[in-house]
C-alpha positions as CSV (number, residue, x, y, z in Angstrom):
1,M,43.3,63.3,-70.8
2,D,43.7,66.8,-69.5
3,K,44.0,67.8,-65.8
4,C,40.3,68.8,-65.6
5,H,39.1,65.5,-66.9
6,R,41.5,63.5,-64.8
7,F,40.2,65.4,-61.7
8,R,36.5,64.5,-62.5
9,L,37.4,61.0,-63.1
10,T,39.1,60.9,-59.8
11,A,36.3,62.6,-57.9
12,T,33.7,60.4,-59.5
13,S,35.5,57.3,-58.4
14,I,35.4,58.6,-54.8
15,G,31.7,59.3,-55.1
16,L,31.2,55.7,-56.3
17,G,33.1,54.2,-53.4
18,V,30.3,53.4,-50.9
19,M,27.9,52.7,-53.8
20,V,29.8,49.9,-55.1
21,S,30.5,48.2,-51.8
22,P,29.4,44.6,-51.2
23,D,26.6,45.7,-48.8
24,T,25.1,47.8,-51.6
25,F,24.8,44.9,-53.9
26,V,23.4,42.7,-51.2
27,G,20.8,45.2,-50.5
28,L,20.0,45.6,-54.2
29,G,19.6,41.8,-54.6
30,N,17.2,41.6,-51.6
31,F,15.3,44.6,-52.9
32,M,14.9,43.0,-56.3
33,G,13.7,39.9,-54.7
34,Y,11.0,41.7,-52.9
35,T,9.9,43.9,-55.8
36,G,10.7,42.0,-59.1
37,R,10.1,44.0,-62.2
38,L,8.5,46.8,-60.2
39,G,11.9,47.4,-58.6
40,L,13.5,48.0,-62.0
41,W,11.4,51.1,-62.4
42,L,11.9,52.3,-59.0
43,I,15.8,52.4,-59.6
44,P,15.6,55.1,-62.2
45,A,13.0,57.0,-60.2
46,A,15.3,57.0,-57.2
47,M,18.2,58.0,-59.5
48,A,16.2,61.0,-60.7
49,L,15.6,62.0,-57.1
50,F,19.2,61.9,-56.3
51,F,20.0,64.0,-59.4
52,V,17.7,66.7,-57.8
53,I,19.4,66.2,-54.4
54,A,22.8,66.8,-56.1
55,Q,21.5,69.9,-57.9
56,S,20.1,71.3,-54.7
57,I,23.3,71.0,-52.7
58,E,25.0,74.5,-53.0
59,N,28.3,73.6,-51.3
60,F,29.6,69.9,-51.1
61,T,32.5,70.9,-48.8
62,V,30.4,72.2,-45.8
63,A,31.4,70.2,-42.7
64,T,29.9,70.2,-39.3
65,P,30.4,68.1,-36.2
66,F,27.3,66.2,-36.9
67,T,28.3,65.2,-40.5
68,L,31.7,64.1,-39.0
69,A,29.9,61.9,-36.4
70,V,27.8,60.2,-39.2
71,K,30.8,59.7,-41.6
72,F,32.9,58.3,-38.8
73,A,30.1,55.9,-37.8
74,A,29.6,54.8,-41.4
75,A,33.3,54.4,-41.9
76,V,33.9,52.3,-38.7
77,F,30.8,50.0,-38.9
78,L,30.4,49.6,-42.7
79,S,34.2,48.9,-43.0
80,T,34.0,46.4,-40.3
81,G,31.3,44.4,-42.0
82,I,32.5,44.5,-45.6
83,L,36.2,43.8,-44.7
84,V,35.2,40.6,-42.9
85,S,32.8,39.7,-45.7
86,S,35.6,40.1,-48.2
87,G,37.7,37.8,-46.0
88,F,35.0,35.2,-46.2
89,V,34.8,35.6,-50.0
90,F,38.6,35.3,-50.4
91,N,38.6,32.2,-48.2
92,E,35.7,30.4,-50.2
93,V,36.5,31.5,-53.7
94,F,40.2,31.9,-54.0
95,V,42.4,30.3,-51.2
96,Y,40.5,27.9,-48.9
97,W,43.3,27.5,-46.4
98,F,43.9,31.1,-45.8
99,P,42.2,32.6,-42.6
100,N,39.3,34.9,-43.5
101,F,39.9,37.3,-40.6
102,G,43.7,37.4,-41.6
103,F,42.7,38.5,-45.1
104,A,40.3,41.1,-43.6
105,F,43.2,42.6,-41.6
106,L,45.5,42.4,-44.6
107,L,42.9,44.6,-46.6
108,L,42.7,47.0,-43.6
109,G,46.5,47.2,-43.5
110,L,46.5,47.9,-47.4
111,V,44.0,50.8,-47.0
112,L,45.9,52.2,-44.1
113,G,49.1,52.1,-46.1
114,I,47.4,53.8,-49.0
115,Q,46.0,56.5,-46.8
116,L,49.4,57.2,-45.2
117,A,51.1,57.3,-48.6
118,G,49.6,60.7,-49.4
119,P,46.8,62.1,-51.6
120,I,48.2,61.1,-55.0
121,V,48.5,57.4,-54.0
122,I,45.0,57.6,-52.4
123,L,43.3,58.9,-55.5
124,R,45.1,56.7,-57.9
125,A,44.2,53.6,-55.9
126,Q,40.6,54.7,-55.8
127,V,40.4,55.0,-59.6
128,L,42.1,51.4,-59.9
129,F,39.6,50.0,-57.4
130,I,36.6,51.4,-59.1
131,G,37.9,50.5,-62.5
132,T,38.2,46.9,-61.4
133,V,34.7,46.7,-59.9
134,L,33.1,48.3,-63.0
135,S,35.0,46.0,-65.2
136,A,34.1,42.9,-63.4
137,L,30.5,43.9,-63.1
138,G,30.4,44.7,-66.8
139,I,31.6,41.2,-67.7
140,L,28.9,39.6,-65.6
141,I,26.2,42.1,-66.9
142,V,26.9,41.5,-70.5
143,S,27.1,37.7,-70.0
144,G,23.8,37.7,-68.0
145,L,22.0,39.8,-70.5
146,S,23.2,37.6,-73.4
147,S,21.9,34.4,-71.7
148,T,18.4,33.3,-70.8
149,G,17.6,32.5,-67.2
150,P,14.5,31.1,-65.5
151,G,13.4,34.5,-64.4
152,V,12.8,36.0,-67.9
153,T,9.6,34.3,-68.5
154,G,9.2,32.4,-65.2
155,P,8.2,33.1,-61.7
156,A,11.3,35.0,-60.9
157,A,9.8,38.1,-62.4
158,Q,6.6,38.0,-60.3
159,M,6.3,39.4,-56.8
160,V,5.5,36.9,-54.2
161,E,3.4,39.5,-52.2
162,V,2.9,43.3,-52.6
163,P,5.7,45.0,-50.8
164,G,5.2,47.7,-48.3
165,I,6.2,51.3,-48.4
166,G,9.5,50.5,-46.3
167,I,10.5,48.0,-49.0
168,L,9.7,50.4,-51.9
169,S,11.9,53.1,-50.1
170,L,14.9,50.9,-49.9
171,P,16.5,52.4,-53.1
172,L,17.0,55.6,-51.2
173,L,19.9,54.0,-49.4
174,L,21.7,52.8,-52.6
175,W,23.0,56.2,-53.4
176,V,24.1,57.3,-49.9
177,G,27.7,58.5,-50.1
178,F,27.6,60.0,-53.6
179,D,28.6,63.4,-52.0
180,L,32.0,62.0,-51.2
181,A,32.9,63.1,-54.6
182,G,33.2,66.5,-52.9
183,A,36.1,65.2,-50.7
184,V,38.6,66.1,-53.3
185,N,39.6,69.7,-52.5
186,S,39.1,71.7,-55.7
187,K,36.8,74.4,-56.9
188,D,35.2,71.9,-59.3
189,S,34.6,69.2,-56.7
190,G,30.8,69.8,-56.7
191,K,28.0,68.8,-59.0
192,M,29.6,67.3,-62.1
193,P,31.4,64.4,-60.4
194,C,28.4,63.7,-58.1
195,L,26.1,63.7,-60.9
196,A,28.4,61.3,-62.9
197,A,28.6,59.0,-59.9
198,I,24.9,58.9,-59.5
199,A,24.4,58.1,-63.1
200,V,27.1,55.5,-63.4
201,A,25.7,53.7,-60.1
202,G,22.2,54.0,-61.5
203,L,23.0,52.3,-64.7
204,I,24.9,49.5,-62.8
205,F,22.0,49.0,-60.4
206,F,19.4,48.8,-63.1
207,L,21.4,46.3,-65.3
208,W,22.5,44.2,-62.4
209,G,19.0,44.2,-61.0
210,L,17.7,43.1,-64.4
211,V,20.3,40.3,-64.5
212,S,19.4,39.2,-61.0
213,I,15.7,38.7,-61.6
214,S,16.4,37.1,-65.0
215,H,18.4,34.3,-63.4
216,L,17.4,33.7,-59.8
217,P,13.9,33.3,-58.4
218,L,12.7,36.2,-56.3
219,E,12.3,34.3,-53.1
220,K,15.9,33.2,-53.3
221,L,17.0,36.9,-54.0
222,A,15.1,38.2,-51.1
223,D,16.3,35.7,-48.5
224,S,19.9,35.3,-49.4
225,G,22.8,37.0,-47.6
226,I,24.9,36.7,-50.8
227,P,22.5,37.2,-53.7
228,N,25.3,38.8,-55.9
229,M,27.4,35.6,-55.6
230,K,24.6,33.3,-56.3
231,V,23.6,35.3,-59.5
232,A,27.2,35.4,-60.6
233,R,27.6,31.6,-60.3
234,I,24.4,31.1,-62.3
235,V,25.6,33.4,-65.1
236,L,29.1,32.1,-65.5
237,G,29.6,29.2,-63.1
238,Q,32.8,29.1,-61.2
239,T,34.2,31.7,-63.3
240,G,31.4,34.0,-62.4
241,R,32.1,33.4,-58.7
242,I,35.7,34.4,-59.3
243,I,34.8,37.5,-61.2
244,M,32.2,38.6,-58.5
245,G,34.9,37.8,-55.8
246,I,37.2,40.2,-57.4
247,A,34.4,42.8,-57.6
248,V,33.6,42.3,-53.9
249,I,37.2,42.7,-52.7
250,S,37.8,45.7,-54.9
251,G,34.5,47.2,-53.9
252,T,35.5,46.8,-50.3
253,L,38.7,48.6,-50.9
254,A,37.1,51.3,-52.8
255,A,34.4,51.9,-50.1
256,V,36.9,51.9,-47.1
257,N,39.3,54.1,-49.0
258,A,36.6,56.6,-49.9
259,L,35.2,56.6,-46.3
260,F,38.5,57.1,-44.7
261,L,39.3,59.9,-47.2
262,G,35.9,61.6,-46.5
263,C,36.4,61.5,-42.8
264,D,40.0,62.9,-43.1
265,Y,38.7,65.7,-45.4
266,T,35.8,66.6,-43.0
267,V,38.3,66.8,-40.1
268,K,40.5,69.1,-42.1
269,Q,37.6,71.4,-42.9
270,L,36.7,71.6,-39.2
271,T,40.2,72.3,-38.2
272,E,40.6,75.0,-40.7
273,R,37.6,76.7,-39.3
274,G,39.0,76.3,-35.7
275,K,36.4,73.8,-34.6
276,L,39.0,71.1,-33.9
277,P,42.5,71.1,-32.5
278,P,45.2,71.6,-35.2
279,W,46.8,68.2,-34.4
280,T,43.7,66.4,-35.7
281,A,44.5,67.5,-39.2
282,K,47.8,65.8,-39.3
283,P,47.8,63.3,-42.2
284,F,48.2,60.2,-40.0
285,V,45.7,61.0,-37.3
286,V,42.3,60.1,-38.9
287,P,43.5,57.0,-40.9
288,I,45.2,55.6,-37.8
289,F,42.2,56.3,-35.5
290,L,39.7,54.7,-37.9
291,G,42.1,51.7,-38.5
292,L,42.3,51.0,-34.8
293,A,38.6,51.4,-34.4
294,V,37.8,49.0,-37.3
295,G,40.5,46.6,-36.1
296,L,39.2,46.5,-32.6
297,M,35.7,45.9,-34.0
298,M,36.9,42.9,-36.0
299,A,38.9,41.6,-33.0
300,L,35.8,41.7,-30.8
301,G,33.8,39.7,-33.3
302,M,31.3,42.4,-34.1
303,A,31.3,41.5,-37.8
304,G,28.3,39.6,-38.9
305,S,26.3,40.4,-35.8
306,E,22.7,41.8,-36.0
307,K,23.9,44.9,-33.9
308,L,26.5,45.8,-36.5
309,E,23.9,45.8,-39.2
310,L,21.7,48.0,-37.2
311,W,24.6,50.4,-36.6
312,I,25.2,50.5,-40.3
313,R,21.6,51.2,-41.1
314,A,21.5,53.9,-38.4
315,A,24.5,55.7,-39.9
316,F,23.1,55.5,-43.5
317,L,19.7,56.7,-42.5
318,L,21.3,59.8,-40.8
319,W,23.5,60.3,-43.8
320,L,20.4,60.1,-46.0
321,L,18.5,62.6,-43.8
322,G,21.5,65.0,-43.9
323,Y,20.6,65.6,-47.7
324,A,17.3,67.0,-46.5
325,R,18.9,70.1,-44.9
326,Q,19.7,72.0,-48.1
327,G,17.7,75.2,-47.9
328,Y,14.3,76.5,-47.6
329,S,12.7,76.9,-51.0
330,L,9.5,75.0,-51.7
331,K,11.3,72.5,-54.0
332,K,13.9,71.8,-51.2
333,F,11.1,71.5,-48.6
334,L,9.3,69.0,-50.7
335,L,12.5,67.1,-51.2
336,A,13.2,67.1,-47.5
337,S,9.7,65.8,-46.8
338,L,10.2,62.9,-49.3
339,L,13.5,62.0,-47.8
340,I,12.2,62.1,-44.2
341,A,9.1,60.0,-45.1
342,G,11.2,57.5,-47.1
343,G,13.8,57.3,-44.2
344,G,11.0,56.8,-41.7
345,A,9.4,54.1,-43.7
346,I,12.8,52.3,-43.9
347,L,13.4,52.7,-40.3
348,F,10.1,51.4,-39.0
349,S,9.7,48.6,-41.5
350,G,13.1,47.1,-40.8
351,E,14.3,44.9,-38.0
352,A,14.5,46.4,-34.3
353,P,13.5,49.9,-35.3
354,L,13.6,51.2,-31.7
355,L,17.2,49.9,-31.3
356,T,18.1,51.4,-34.6
357,L,16.6,54.7,-33.5
358,F,18.6,54.5,-30.3
359,Y,21.8,54.0,-32.3
360,M,20.8,57.0,-34.4
361,G,20.5,59.0,-31.2
362,C,23.9,57.8,-30.1
363,I,25.5,59.1,-33.4
364,L,23.7,62.4,-33.0
365,L,24.8,62.6,-29.3
366,T,28.4,62.2,-30.5
367,G,27.9,65.0,-33.0
368,L,26.4,67.2,-30.2
369,I,29.5,66.5,-28.0
370,L,31.9,67.4,-30.8
371,S,29.8,70.6,-31.4
372,L,30.1,71.6,-27.8
373,I,33.8,70.9,-27.9
374,S,34.2,72.9,-31.1
375,N,32.4,75.8,-29.5
376,K,34.9,75.9,-26.6
377,M,37.9,76.0,-29.0
378,P,40.0,79.2,-28.4
379,H,39.8,80.1,-32.0
380,N,36.0,80.4,-31.7
381,H,36.2,82.5,-28.6
382,E,38.6,84.9,-30.4
383,K,36.2,85.2,-33.2
384,R,33.3,86.1,-30.9
385,S,35.3,88.6,-28.9
386,S,36.3,90.4,-32.1
387,L,32.6,90.9,-33.2
């Protein structure tokens, strides 16, 4: 494999990081439970929309204080949730006597070690994590499609009730984070890896959604907090639980590693443009800051709380809406309108919409404060005085 293909593989792995996180597959399972076979067709429709989004983005390396605030929020809150979830999976599937929070901190320490080891280790580890997730899911998908479950001809394929527009818009959140493929600093870090990540994720979502509704009744998919684990157990029994457990842990490592890398890259971009102090671009600053923040969140018992889920939803909705600010042509205006409408439907159809909106405001306020700080940087004043 030549250097160009290795780069694209690595960048695609980074773009897949958030999309293969355990939270994504829990959301996918719940979505399939609400929509049944209709959801299968909404997945390729959403994938096509994200193809258009990726094609519309002219520069994947543009960084602003607001994108930094959104990525930091996603990195801290999502990492907290999925690290602890992986701890519970490890405790229940692999080693019963090992403390779940202890394993969560071990995973966090592993990611920190990878981040501090340098770019080569970070990128190679990401390829390993993604390869493990896709291999595990591939085994379960092939096994699930080759066996007959109660949902193929039974009630699992039928919707219990007609879903609302908020439920139908949920696939918009599945592809959030694809643009992290641009976190690899290269001239070719734009469209091709992002498009590849969108396509691979779309295929996995469609096939796993089909397996899910073929083996588990819709009401159980919709109401479960671990639909992926339940489907895996039905497909391959205890072996399926082990395989899905491996996918959950590897997906967690892939997501946290990609988010930390994306935040670090965004800080470096802002520092190069004189919008942040030079010391923030040092290799250890962002990983250690994020690691301390996530560790503090876990120590305070935030994982599993409803507020944490709302913070994650707030960060992801802002990330989604960030794709809407990509120019002023008619096509981009229509795309932005669709994203805003879909994001609004998800927000106001979910739990505690006003509190989620408040959390979104807090994240935006953080971005505003960062923007004001960046405008007061000496480098910016020098630029203005030279004009």
